[in-house]
Phi, psi and omega in degrees: 000142179300133180299153172297143170264110187259118185254113186256127172276111184290348182257016181290175189304333179270008175066212186288356178276354186302316181294316180296317178298319180295313179301318181296317181294318181290320180294324181296337180252003182055042179277120177292120186204146168253114185261124186229125172283132178239104185264093179103164184293326180296316179294320178296316180300316180295319182294316181289323178297316178298321179296316180296322182287340181247016177059036174263092187260007177255102185237154177230132175259128180247113181157204177264194181299326178295320177295315178301319179296319179296317178296316178305312184295327175289321178301318187286351178275353186245156169269138183236143178290329175236149178301125184303146178245121186243123170261156182228125174244116184286126177214012182258193178285347177188148175219078186296330182303318183292337179298329178301331181258013177072022185261330180065216187243023178278110184298314182296319179295319178293322179297325179297333180292337177292340179256315188264344186281183180224148177299133185234103180296131182230159174282151176240131178275154177226124176256132184232132178206187179295342180275350179127213183231139180216127178277156176210153177255328190260280187216141166245140180211164179215155182095221186299320181296323178288327175297319178294320178298321178294318179295328182298333180291347179257007180254133185305143182296339181295346177287346177058224184291349178278356180303318185292319178298317177296324179293323175299313180299321182289323186264348185307319181299340182268352185289135177221136170287146177217156179296130188229142177237125183229130173243116180229101187062235179267001182262148179225149172223135174223123180158179180290137178217160179257331182196158173226130180242128175245106189254136170261322176247192194259327191247151170204174175064032178077035172115007176283126181275072189290331184225070186297343180258004182288149176228142180269008184232009185257000180072017185232140172273143173263103187259122179240129179254118183261118183250012183302153166272162186302323182292346181263356187295318183301316179294320179295320179297320178300318180288324182291335179303320179258007179077023183258016187269350187294337179277353181293133180297345179273005180240122172253137182236124173242152175233122185199157178285346185208146177218139176245130185235124177233144181227147179296320174253143180300131177250144173292153179234138174226152171229131180051036178084001183254118177297136183229346182162209182226165175294156012285159186221134171242128177236140178211168180247147170247109188291134173059033184278353185208156172242133173261143175268099188234000000 
């Protein structure tokens, strides 16, 4: 069988040890793999393009959610003879996508899935705005959550999963509710909101179970409209950590294959923790566009 093409982000949370850690984990399990450091988007683009041109459709992303998102977006730009199969090895400050599958951030345990796991067809999200198009696997959001994601990029990686909590504290004074219009399937919302989350998977922000009812195989986004005031955010975050926030009157939940979000004031937008632009925002799903090795 063709070896896995393992793409390592050398700037991930574990620093320059990421490649060595990955090699050790793969060798301990006798996983056939070609391990390649990809330093920057140009190198990643070339590596995925070469894989597509040579029918190497078994790829592994090594890093956090941002690395997985970068690999995903390069995969989605190519035509493949077989549906790509993507493995994920956590080596960043957080890998919330794997939490949906009960894997967390244990590198050795995730590496074992490359041998013991099975291909799992999943939906892929697509965010569209005036800034362009961006694919995502986990979560797209706008408003306060995106402000926190942007602030997290200025917090040292050594903070690990606490980066998002620190980012919330840092960005909270700038949060403002604004009039928001949302069309999600046959459902509509018009009114002041603090944030909107469109989830394909369940976790974000370093372990918050934001969408406990989300599924990556149903062709539907789990859209949550947060109308809390700033003084209510701490309580909502405590409940969201365990996925107990859906009963909160400040949370509206819609389920639809597509959602359109417009705001009176421009809101930041992020996908998989990566800031990408501002509203207006259209999000939709492409069913079964990728397979995860889980």
